[in-house]
C-alpha positions as CSV (number, residue, x, y, z in Angstrom):
1,M,0.0,0.0,0.0
2,T,1.3,3.4,-0.9
3,T,1.6,5.9,1.9
4,T,2.3,9.6,1.7
5,R,3.6,12.3,4.0
6,W,0.0,13.5,4.2
7,E,-2.4,11.6,6.5
8,L,-5.5,13.0,4.8
9,L,-4.3,11.6,1.4
10,D,-3.6,8.2,3.0
11,Q,-7.1,8.1,4.4
12,A,-8.8,9.1,1.2
13,Y,-6.6,6.7,-0.9
14,G,-7.4,3.9,1.5
15,A,-11.1,4.6,1.2
16,L,-10.8,4.5,-2.6
17,R,-8.8,1.3,-2.6
18,E,-11.3,-0.3,-0.3
19,A,-14.2,0.7,-2.4
20,V,-12.6,-0.6,-5.6
21,A,-11.4,-3.9,-4.1
22,G,-15.0,-4.7,-2.9
23,V,-16.8,-4.3,-6.2
24,P,-18.3,-7.6,-7.2
25,A,-17.4,-8.7,-10.7
26,D,-20.9,-8.3,-12.0
27,R,-21.4,-4.7,-10.8
28,W,-18.9,-2.7,-12.7
29,D,-21.6,-1.5,-15.1
30,R,-24.0,-0.4,-12.3
31,P,-25.2,3.3,-12.3
32,T,-23.6,5.6,-9.8
33,P,-24.5,9.0,-8.1
34,C,-22.3,10.6,-10.9
35,A,-25.0,11.2,-13.5
36,Q,-24.6,9.0,-16.6
37,W,-21.5,7.2,-15.4
38,N,-21.2,3.6,-14.3
39,V,-18.9,2.2,-11.7
40,T,-16.1,1.6,-14.2
41,Q,-16.3,5.1,-15.5
42,V,-16.1,6.5,-11.9
43,L,-13.0,4.4,-11.3
44,R,-11.4,5.5,-14.5
45,H,-12.3,9.1,-13.7
46,A,-10.9,8.9,-10.2
47,A,-7.6,7.3,-11.4
48,G,-7.3,10.0,-14.2
49,D,-7.8,12.8,-11.7
50,Q,-5.0,11.5,-9.5
51,L,-2.7,11.3,-12.5
52,A,-3.6,14.8,-13.4
53,Y,-2.6,16.0,-9.9
54,A,0.7,14.2,-10.3
55,A,1.3,15.7,-13.8
56,R,0.6,19.2,-12.6
57,L,3.0,18.8,-9.6
58,T,5.8,17.2,-11.5
59,G,5.5,18.1,-15.1
60,G,5.2,14.4,-16.0
61,P,2.7,12.7,-18.2
62,G,-1.0,13.1,-17.4
63,P,-3.9,10.6,-17.8
64,A,-4.1,8.8,-21.1
65,E,-7.8,9.7,-21.4
66,D,-9.9,12.7,-20.5
67,P,-11.0,12.1,-17.0
68,F,-14.3,13.8,-17.8
69,A,-15.0,11.4,-20.7
70,P,-14.0,8.1,-19.1
71,S,-14.3,4.8,-21.0
72,A,-17.0,2.4,-19.7
73,T,-14.7,-0.7,-20.0
74,L,-11.8,-2.2,-18.1
75,A,-9.0,-3.9,-19.9
76,G,-7.7,-5.6,-16.8
77,P,-7.9,-5.8,-13.1
78,P,-9.2,-2.5,-11.5
79,E,-6.1,-2.4,-9.3
80,A,-3.9,-2.3,-12.3
81,L,-5.5,1.0,-13.3
82,L,-5.9,2.5,-9.8
83,D,-2.7,1.6,-8.0
84,P,-0.2,3.3,-10.4
85,A,-2.3,6.5,-10.4
86,L,-2.3,6.6,-6.6
87,A,1.4,5.8,-6.5
88,A,2.2,8.6,-8.9
89,A,0.1,11.1,-7.0
90,A,1.5,10.1,-3.7
91,A,5.1,10.5,-5.0
92,A,4.2,13.9,-6.4
93,F,2.7,15.1,-3.2
94,A,5.7,13.8,-1.3
95,G,7.5,16.8,-2.7
96,V,4.9,19.2,-1.3
97,T,5.7,20.4,2.2
98,P,3.1,21.6,4.8
99,G,2.8,25.3,4.8
100,E,4.3,25.6,1.3
101,G,2.9,28.5,-0.8
102,E,1.1,28.1,-4.0
103,V,1.3,24.7,-5.8
104,A,-0.1,23.7,-9.2
105,V,-3.3,21.8,-9.4
106,P,-5.3,20.6,-12.5
107,L,-8.4,22.6,-11.8
108,P,-9.4,26.3,-11.4
109,P,-7.7,28.4,-10.1
110,F,-4.8,26.1,-11.1
111,S,-2.6,27.2,-8.2
112,V,-3.5,26.9,-4.5
113,P,-1.8,26.6,-1.1
114,A,-0.3,23.2,-0.4
115,G,-2.9,22.2,2.2
116,T,-5.7,23.0,-0.2
117,A,-4.0,21.0,-3.0
118,V,-3.7,18.0,-0.8
119,G,-7.3,18.4,0.4
120,A,-8.5,18.7,-3.2
121,A,-6.8,15.4,-4.2
122,A,-8.1,13.7,-1.1
123,L,-11.6,15.1,-1.6
124,D,-11.7,13.7,-5.1
125,A,-10.6,10.2,-4.0
126,A,-12.8,10.0,-1.0
127,V,-16.0,11.2,-2.7
128,H,-15.4,8.8,-5.6
129,A,-14.9,6.0,-3.1
130,W,-18.3,6.9,-1.7
131,D,-19.8,6.9,-5.3
132,I,-18.4,3.4,-5.9
133,A,-19.4,1.9,-2.6
134,V,-23.0,3.1,-2.6
135,A,-23.4,2.2,-6.3
136,T,-22.6,-1.3,-5.4
137,G,-24.7,-1.5,-2.3
138,R,-21.8,-1.6,0.2
139,P,-20.8,0.4,3.3
140,H,-18.5,3.4,2.5
141,A,-15.5,4.9,4.3
142,L,-16.5,8.5,4.1
143,T,-16.8,9.1,7.8
144,D,-17.9,12.3,9.4
145,T,-14.3,12.7,10.7
146,L,-12.9,12.3,7.2
147,A,-15.6,14.6,5.7
148,A,-14.9,17.3,8.2
149,S,-11.2,17.2,7.3
150,L,-12.1,17.5,3.6
151,R,-14.6,20.3,4.0
152,P,-12.0,23.2,3.8
153,A,-10.9,22.1,0.4
154,A,-14.5,21.8,-0.7
155,D,-15.2,25.3,0.6
156,A,-12.2,26.7,-1.3
157,L,-12.8,24.9,-4.6
158,A,-16.4,24.0,-5.1
159,E,-17.8,27.3,-6.4
160,P,-15.3,27.8,-9.3
161,L,-16.2,24.2,-10.4
162,R,-20.0,24.4,-9.8
163,G,-21.8,23.2,-12.9
164,F,-18.7,21.4,-14.2
165,A,-17.3,19.1,-11.6
166,Y,-19.9,19.7,-8.9
167,G,-23.7,20.1,-9.2
168,P,-25.9,22.7,-7.4
169,V,-26.0,22.3,-3.7
170,F,-28.4,19.5,-2.8
171,T,-31.0,20.4,-0.1
172,L,-31.2,17.9,2.6
173,P,-34.8,16.9,3.3
174,P,-36.2,17.4,6.8
175,G,-35.1,14.6,9.1
176,A,-32.3,13.5,6.8
177,D,-28.8,12.6,8.1
178,D,-27.1,15.9,8.7
179,G,-23.7,14.7,9.8
180,A,-20.5,16.1,8.3
181,A,-20.4,13.5,5.5
182,A,-23.9,14.2,4.5
183,R,-23.4,17.9,4.5
184,L,-20.2,17.6,2.5
185,L,-21.9,15.4,-0.2
186,A,-24.9,17.8,-0.3
187,F,-22.5,20.8,-0.7
188,L,-20.9,19.1,-3.7
189,G,-24.3,18.4,-5.3
190,R,-24.8,14.8,-4.3
191,D,-27.8,13.3,-2.6
192,P,-26.3,11.6,0.5
193,G,-29.3,9.3,0.6
194,W,-28.7,8.0,-3.0
195,S,-29.0,4.3,-3.4
196,A,-28.5,2.0,-6.3
197,P,-31.5,0.8,-8.2
198,A,-32.4,-2.8,-7.4
199,V,-30.4,-5.4,-9.4
């Protein structure tokens, strides 16, 4: 397992690995909370996003496909796609020190403080881990504690990406779970109560 100098990234990457490892073989084509994307596409998007972070930080190669137009097929084991992407991002973020000034990121505004950059990559991984887990009817690792740690990055970055990477803020219905994870998902435009259609 790849570890980084950033605990938040380790937690988010662990959540994504756990979600991907638990997908039953017959559920890769299941719909997800990401409109019009299946589980395979969310995995490919999440891996591509992490490669994009690595590329912006190091100047190295980015993802082979547009993360916002991911393929719906897997050519091999899912770990063969995910693990190199997480390793590349972890290695890139290893060169980023806490308190560092502006660092490059692959999304507007394209340069943010180090802590925000780390939070953005972790946010991406953790939320897509949630997408994959709930799409396949399994428990997810987006805890309230992890969500609270991710919220500052969401607050800093969601509005410039609203309507592109994130939808309109979802209004939690009365009596719904209003913990930190639910509030984070709703802020990013997801329905925290989303569940996969019956198989």
